C-alpha positions in Angstrom: 0.0 -0.2 -0.2 1.2 3.3 -0.9 2.5 5.6 2.0 0.2 8.5 1.3 -2.9 6.1 1.4 -1.7 4.3 4.6 -1.4 7.9 6.2 -4.9 9.0 4.9 -6.4 5.8 6.4 -4.8 6.6 9.7 -6.4 10.2 9.3 -9.8 8.5 8.9 -9.5 6.1 11.9 -8.4 9.0 14.3 -11.4 11.1 13.1 -13.9 8.2 13.1 -12.7 7.7 16.8 -13.1 11.4 17.4 -16.9 11.5 17.3 -17.3 14.9 18.6 -21.3 14.9 18.4 -21.4 11.5 20.0 -23.2 10.0 16.8 -22.0 6.6 17.6 -22.2 5.5 13.9 -19.8 7.2 11.8 -22.1 10.0 10.2 -19.0 12.0 9.3 -17.9 11.2 6.0 -18.2 14.4 4.5 -16.3 16.2 7.3 -13.7 13.3 7.4 -12.8 13.7 3.8 -12.8 17.5 4.1 -10.7 17.5 7.2 -8.2 15.0 5.6 -7.9 17.7 2.8 -7.3 20.5 5.2 -4.4 18.6 6.8 -2.7 18.3 3.5 -3.1 22.0 3.2 -2.2 23.1 6.3 0.7 22.7 8.8 -0.2 25.2 11.6 -2.0 23.8 14.5 -4.0 26.5 15.2 -5.3 27.2 11.6 -5.8 23.3 11.3 -8.1 23.5 14.4 -10.0 26.4 13.2 -10.4 24.8 9.7 -11.9 21.6 11.5 -14.0 23.6 13.8 -15.5 25.3 10.7 -15.9 22.1 8.6 -18.1 20.5 11.4 -20.0 23.6 12.3 -21.0 24.1 9.0 -22.6 20.8 8.9 -23.8 20.3 12.1 -24.6 23.9 13.0 -22.7 23.4 16.4 -19.5 24.7 17.6 -16.8 22.2 18.6 -14.7 24.0 21.4 -11.5 25.2 19.7 -9.4 23.4 22.5 -11.2 20.0 21.3 -10.4 20.9 17.5 -6.6 21.8 18.8 -6.0 18.2 20.1 -7.2 16.4 17.2 -5.4 18.8 15.0 -2.3 18.0 16.7 -2.8 14.4 16.5 -3.6 14.6 12.8 -0.2 16.5 12.3 1.9 14.2 14.3 0.8 11.6 11.5 1.6 13.7 8.9 4.8 14.5 10.2 5.6 10.8 10.9 4.7 10.1 7.2 7.0 12.7 5.6 10.0 11.7 8.3 9.7 8.1 7.4 11.9 6.3 4.7 
């Protein structure tokens, strides 16, 4: 499996486990796709957290506290960093 595909699957796993609105049935497919795209575009954890917050707010009309978004943004950026550092 290509490294990029593996990394994207790791992003999806982390985001599926996050479940910020406690839906329990993984109804975040669109938000996850948008968030994975944002991770590829952004390296700044604050900007990524704000983008994640906006993505989920747009879909659910509820605001996730920025601190929660920062935690998930940092997790995603660690995965991204590991991907770029591997041989």
